C-alpha positions in Angstrom: 8.2 2.7 4.1 10.2 3.4 0.9 8.0 4.2 -2.1 9.4 3.4 -5.5 8.2 6.1 -7.8 6.4 5.7 -11.1 9.1 6.1 -13.7 6.5 7.1 -16.3 5.7 10.4 -14.6 6.8 13.2 -17.0 6.8 17.0 -17.2 3.8 18.7 -18.7 6.1 20.8 -20.9 5.2 20.1 -24.6 7.8 18.0 -26.4 10.0 17.6 -23.3 9.8 14.3 -21.6 12.2 12.8 -19.0 12.4 9.7 -21.2 14.0 11.9 -23.9 16.9 12.6 -21.6 17.7 8.9 -21.3 19.6 8.3 -24.5 19.7 4.6 -25.3 23.2 3.1 -25.6 23.6 1.8 -29.1 26.4 -0.6 -28.2 25.5 -4.2 -28.2 25.2 -5.5 -24.6 27.1 -8.5 -23.6 24.6 -11.3 -23.3 27.0 -13.9 -22.1 25.9 -15.6 -18.9 28.2 -15.3 -16.0 30.3 -18.4 -15.2 29.0 -20.5 -12.3 32.0 -21.9 -10.4 30.1 -23.6 -7.6 26.7 -25.2 -7.8 25.0 -26.8 -4.8 21.9 -28.9 -5.5 19.6 -30.6 -3.0 22.2 -30.7 -0.3 21.2 -32.6 2.9 23.2 -33.4 6.0 21.9 -35.5 8.9 23.7 -36.2 12.1 22.6 -39.4 13.7 22.0 -43.1 13.0 18.4 -43.5 12.1 18.6 -41.4 8.9 16.1 -43.3 6.8 13.4 -42.7 9.4 14.4 -39.0 9.5 14.2 -38.7 5.8 10.7 -40.3 5.8 9.5 -37.9 8.4 10.9 -35.0 6.4 8.9 -36.2 3.3 5.8 -36.3 5.5 6.3 -32.7 6.5 7.7 -33.2 10.0 9.8 -30.4 11.5 13.4 -30.4 12.7 12.6 -30.6 16.4 10.0 -33.3 16.0 12.5 -35.4 14.0 15.2 -35.0 16.6 12.8 -36.0 19.4 11.5 -39.1 17.6 14.6 -40.4 15.8 17.6 -38.8 17.5 18.7 -37.4 14.2 19.6 -33.8 13.7 18.6 -32.3 10.4 21.5 -29.8 9.9 20.9 -29.1 6.2 17.7 -29.9 4.3 17.6 -29.5 0.5 19.8 -26.5 0.1 20.5 -25.3 -3.5 22.4 -22.3 -4.8 24.9 -21.1 -7.4 28.0 -19.0 -7.0 29.3 -17.0 -9.9 33.1 -16.7 -10.5 34.6 -13.6 -9.0 31.6 -12.9 -6.7 31.0 -13.1 -3.0 28.1 -15.3 -1.8 27.1 -14.7 1.8 25.1 -17.2 3.8 23.5 -15.9 6.9 21.4 -17.4 9.7 21.0 -17.8 13.4 23.0 -20.3 15.4 22.0 -23.8 14.4 20.5 -22.8 11.0 23.0 -25.0 9.1 25.1 -22.3 7.4 28.5 -23.6 8.7 27.6 -27.2 7.9 26.9 -26.1 4.3 30.3 -24.5 3.9 32.0 -27.6 5.4 30.2 -29.9 3.0 31.5 -27.9 0.1 35.1 -29.0 0.6 34.0 -32.3 2.2 35.2 -31.7 5.7 31.7 -33.1 6.4 30.3 -35.6 3.9 26.7 -34.8 2.8 23.9 -37.3 3.4 22.7 -36.6 -0.1 22.8 -34.0 -2.8 25.4 -32.7 -5.3 28.2 -30.2 -5.1 29.6 -29.2 -8.4 32.9 -27.2 -8.4 34.0 -26.2 -11.9 31.7 -28.8 -13.3 32.9 -31.7 -11.2 30.8 -33.3 -8.4 32.9 -33.0 -5.3 30.8 -35.6 -3.5 32.1 -38.4 -5.8 35.8 -37.5 -5.7 38.2 -40.0 -4.2 40.6 -39.2 -1.4 43.5 -38.2 -3.8 41.2 -35.9 -5.8 39.9 -34.3 -2.6 43.4 -33.8 -1.3 44.4 -32.0 -4.5 41.2 -30.0 -4.5 41.9 -28.7 -1.0 45.5 -28.1 -1.7 45.2 -26.1 -4.9 41.6 -25.1 -5.6 39.7 -24.4 -2.4 41.1 -22.7 0.7 39.3 -22.1 4.0 39.5 -19.3 6.6 38.3 -20.2 10.1 36.8 -18.1 12.9 39.5 -19.3 15.3 42.3 -18.4 12.9 43.8 -21.9 13.0 47.4 -20.6 13.0 50.5 -22.6 14.1 52.1 -20.9 17.1 55.5 -22.6 16.4 55.8 -20.9 13.0 56.2 -17.1 12.5 54.0 -15.1 10.1 56.0 -16.1 7.1 56.0 -19.8 8.1 52.2 -19.7 8.5 51.5 -18.0 5.2 53.9 -20.2 3.3 52.7 -23.4 4.9 50.5 -24.6 2.0 53.3 -24.1 -0.5 55.7 -25.9 1.8 53.4 -28.9 1.9 53.2 -28.8 -1.9 57.0 -29.1 -2.0 57.7 -25.6 -3.4 61.3 -24.4 -2.8 62.0 -22.0 0.0 62.9 -19.1 -2.1 59.8 -19.4 -4.3 57.4 -20.0 -1.5 58.7 -17.1 0.6 58.6 -14.8 -2.4 54.9 -15.7 -2.9 54.2 -15.6 0.8 55.7 -12.1 1.0 53.4 -10.9 -1.8 50.4 -12.1 0.2 51.7 -10.6 3.5 52.1 -7.2 1.7 48.6 -7.6 0.2 47.0 -7.9 3.7 49.0 -5.1 5.1 51.5 -7.0 7.3 54.8 -6.0 5.6 57.4 -5.8 8.3 55.8 -8.4 10.5 56.8 -11.5 8.4 59.3 -12.7 11.0 57.2 -12.0 14.1 55.8 -14.7 16.3 52.0 -15.4 16.0 51.7 -14.6 19.8 52.9 -11.0 19.0 49.8 -10.3 16.8 46.4 -8.8 17.6 43.2 -10.7 16.7 42.8 -8.6 13.5 46.4 -9.2 12.5 46.0 -13.0 13.1 43.0 -13.0 10.8 45.1 -11.2 8.1 47.6 -14.0 8.4 44.8 -16.5 8.0 43.6 -14.8 4.8 47.1 -14.4 3.4 47.7 -18.2 4.0 44.5 -19.1 2.3 45.4 -16.8 -0.7 48.9 -18.0 -1.0 47.9 -21.2 -2.9 46.1 -19.0 -5.4 42.7 -20.9 -4.9 39.8 -20.5 -7.2 37.4 -20.6 -4.2 37.7 -19.1 -0.8 35.5 -20.5 2.0 35.2 -18.2 5.0 33.3 -19.5 8.1 32.5 -16.5 10.3 36.0 -15.2 9.9 35.5 -11.9 11.7 33.1 -12.8 14.5 35.8 -13.1 17.1 37.2 -9.6 16.4 36.2 -6.3 18.1 34.0 -4.0 16.1 36.8 -1.7 14.9 39.0 -4.6 13.8 36.0 -6.3 12.2 35.2 -3.2 10.1 38.8 -3.0 9.0 38.9 -6.7 8.0 35.7 -6.3 6.0 37.2 -3.5 4.1 40.4 -5.4 3.6 38.7 -8.5 2.3 36.6 -6.4 -0.2 39.7 -4.7 -1.4 41.6 -8.0 -1.8 38.6 -9.5 -3.6 38.4 -6.6 -6.0 42.2 -6.8 -6.8 42.3 -10.6 -7.2 38.7 -11.4 -8.3 38.4 -14.4 -6.1 35.2 -16.3 -5.6 34.1 -16.3 -2.0 31.5 -18.1 0.1 31.2 -16.1 3.3 29.4 -17.3 6.4 28.1 -14.9 9.0 25.4 -14.4 11.6 25.5 -10.6 11.2 23.0 -9.3 8.7 24.8 -6.0 8.1 28.0 -7.8 7.4 26.3 -10.2 5.0 24.7 -7.3 3.1 28.0 -5.4 3.1 30.1 -8.3 1.8 27.7 -10.3 -0.4 26.9 -9.8 -4.0 24.2 -12.5 -3.4 22.9 -13.4 0.1 21.1 -16.6 1.3 19.1 -16.5 4.5 18.9 -19.8 6.3 16.5 -21.2 8.9 16.3 -24.7 10.3 18.6 -26.1 7.6 16.8 -24.5 4.7 17.3 -21.4 2.6 14.3 -19.1 3.1 15.4 -16.7 0.3 18.2 -16.0 -2.1 18.9 -12.6 -3.7 20.9 -9.5 -3.9 20.8 -7.3 -0.7 18.6 -4.9 -2.6 16.1 -7.5 -3.6 15.9 -9.0 -0.1 15.4 -5.5 1.4 12.7 -4.5 -1.1 11.0 -7.8 -1.6 11.2 -10.2 1.4 9.8 -13.6 0.6 7.9 -14.1 3.9 7.4 -12.8 7.4 10.5 -14.6 8.7 12.7 -12.8 6.2 11.0 -9.5 6.8 11.5 -9.8 10.6 15.1 -11.1 10.1 15.9 -8.0 8.1 14.2 -5.6 10.5 17.5 -4.3 12.0 19.3 -3.7 8.7 20.4 -0.2 7.9 18.5 0.3 4.6 20.5 3.4 3.6 23.6 1.2 3.3 21.8 -1.3 1.0 19.5 0.8 -1.2 20.8 3.2 -3.8 19.6 6.5 -5.2 17.7 4.7 -8.0 15.3 3.3 -5.5 14.1 6.7 -4.1 14.6 9.1 -7.0 11.6 10.5 -8.8 11.0 12.4 -12.1 10.8 16.2 -11.6 7.3 17.4 -12.2 8.5 20.6 -13.8 11.1 20.6 -16.4 12.0 23.5 -18.8 14.6 24.4 -21.3 17.3 26.9 -20.6 16.0 29.4 -23.2 12.4 29.3 -21.9 11.0 32.8 -21.3 10.1 33.8 -17.7 6.3 33.7 -18.4 6.6 30.1 -19.5 8.6 29.1 -16.5 6.1 30.8 -14.1 3.2 29.1 -15.8 4.8 25.7 -15.7 5.6 26.0 -12.0 2.1 27.3 -11.2 0.4 24.4 -13.1 2.6 21.8 -11.4 2.2 23.5 -7.9 6.0 23.8 -7.3 8.3 26.7 -6.6 11.3 25.3 -8.5 11.8 24.1 -12.1 14.7 21.9 -13.3 16.4 23.3 -16.4 18.0 21.4 -19.3 20.2 22.7 -22.1 20.0 22.2 -25.9 21.6 18.7 -25.7 19.3 17.7 -22.9 22.1 18.2 -20.3 21.2 19.3 -16.8 21.9 23.1 -16.4 20.5 24.0 -13.0 17.3 25.1 -11.3 15.2 28.3 -11.4 13.0 29.4 -8.5 9.6 31.0 -8.8 11.0 34.1 -7.1 13.8 34.4 -9.7 11.4 33.8 -12.6 9.2 36.6 -11.3 12.1 38.9 -11.1 13.2 38.0 -14.7 9.7 38.8 -15.9 9.8 42.1 -14.1 13.1 42.9 -15.7 11.8 41.9 -19.1 14.6 39.3 -19.6 14.2 37.1 -22.7 14.9 33.9 -20.9 15.5 32.4 -17.4 19.1 31.6 -18.4 20.6 34.5 -16.5 18.7 33.8 -13.2 19.4 30.1 -12.8 21.1 28.5 -9.8 23.7 26.5 -11.6 25.7 25.1 -8.7 23.2 22.4 -7.8 24.7 19.2 -6.2 24.3 16.1 -8.2 24.6 12.4 -7.5 24.8 9.1 -9.4 21.8 6.8 -9.4 24.0 3.9 -8.1 25.2 5.9 -5.1 24.1 4.5 -1.7 21.6 6.5 0.2 23.9 6.6 3.2 26.6 8.4 1.0 24.3 11.3 0.0 22.7 12.2 3.3 25.3 14.9 4.1 25.1 16.4 0.6 21.3 16.5 0.7 21.2 18.2 4.1 23.4 21.1 2.8 21.3 22.1 -0.2 17.9 23.8 -0.4 16.9 21.8 -3.6 16.4 18.1 -4.2 19.5 16.5 -5.5 19.8 16.1 -9.3 20.5 12.6 -10.4 22.7 12.6 -13.5 23.9 9.9 -15.9 27.5 9.7 -17.1 26.8 12.3 -19.8 25.4 14.9 -17.4 21.8 14.2 -18.4 19.1 14.5 -15.8 17.6 11.1 -14.8 15.6 12.2 -11.7 15.7 14.0 -8.4 16.0 13.0 -4.8 14.3 15.0 -2.1 15.1 15.1 1.6 11.7 13.6 2.4 12.6 10.5 0.3 15.8 10.1 2.1 14.1 10.4 5.5 11.5 7.8 4.5 14.4 5.4 3.7 15.6 5.7 7.3 12.4 4.3 8.8 
């Protein structure tokens, strides 16, 4: 169990507090709210004829299976609401039949919702006419499917440029744009190859390049990597994250793999029986599951790849200045029942550590301060680093890792014990 330490714990050293090290930024923070590009409100989708009876049973508290048995209506989506910020990846995860794929198909109206609202850039997609929907799919929203959906009679270039071809873009311009996307997904040199010559991962790269070629504002991805082998899947996850970082696209990503959802999503929604059980960042979901279902669902997640150093770091109990005399250093370590003290300089910057053994030697040698007996080469980490990224470093040092801010000031420490607790 990961214990989040009390940030108010401070050193007993007079006039030295860890809070003093955290210099407040005097710059005015940007309080502008992020732009919401997609807003889904009260989305419902029923499959079957007797929908009014199904709706009534829902209002009376009946479950999905009972409604299906009595009315023949499948409740695929039941009252789903969420927002997606521009330039972010929203991951929706759930078991087979949870309704996640139905949600994404309602967004671009491949399936018409039974009720609810879907606002894209402020416009309700549900009430768009056929021409407006056609234009929306052609220029604003693109979709990448699990099955690739490529045309075997066209080569790579022809597949990637297809959307521009449909829009009537001239050959020279569309192939220039298509080539940019082909290079972006790492397929330069394959543009004239037949689709049948490609591996599964390469085909999915073509699918992503085709979706990006129209420069959409929203990219819908319905389990795009589930048909790939583990190595190709990992490569494509990295590729998509790299592309998203370069282009800043907004993405709705559907998956059944919790590790993939947490790796890809800025925000994650966990679905069950057509409803969203919990929305939040991967960190929030890991630390604060809303109910037992979410807790059990997340049971297999590798927490070290979700939680960062900030969640396990603590304030050092013994903190001294570089010019402190050996007697003071020994006294402070003794009072705090530790054998190591963390040392800061005149500008509150982290300098190193001093051990009790070295402090005793300094007193024996009548040294004026502990400055000359410090261990200065102490590995440090950033508080936003993932725990998985610091395990190797922590195993190679005898001291807890120092957590520093951008100015080299000490924010906390991370012990090997804290790292081990995060693995459980």
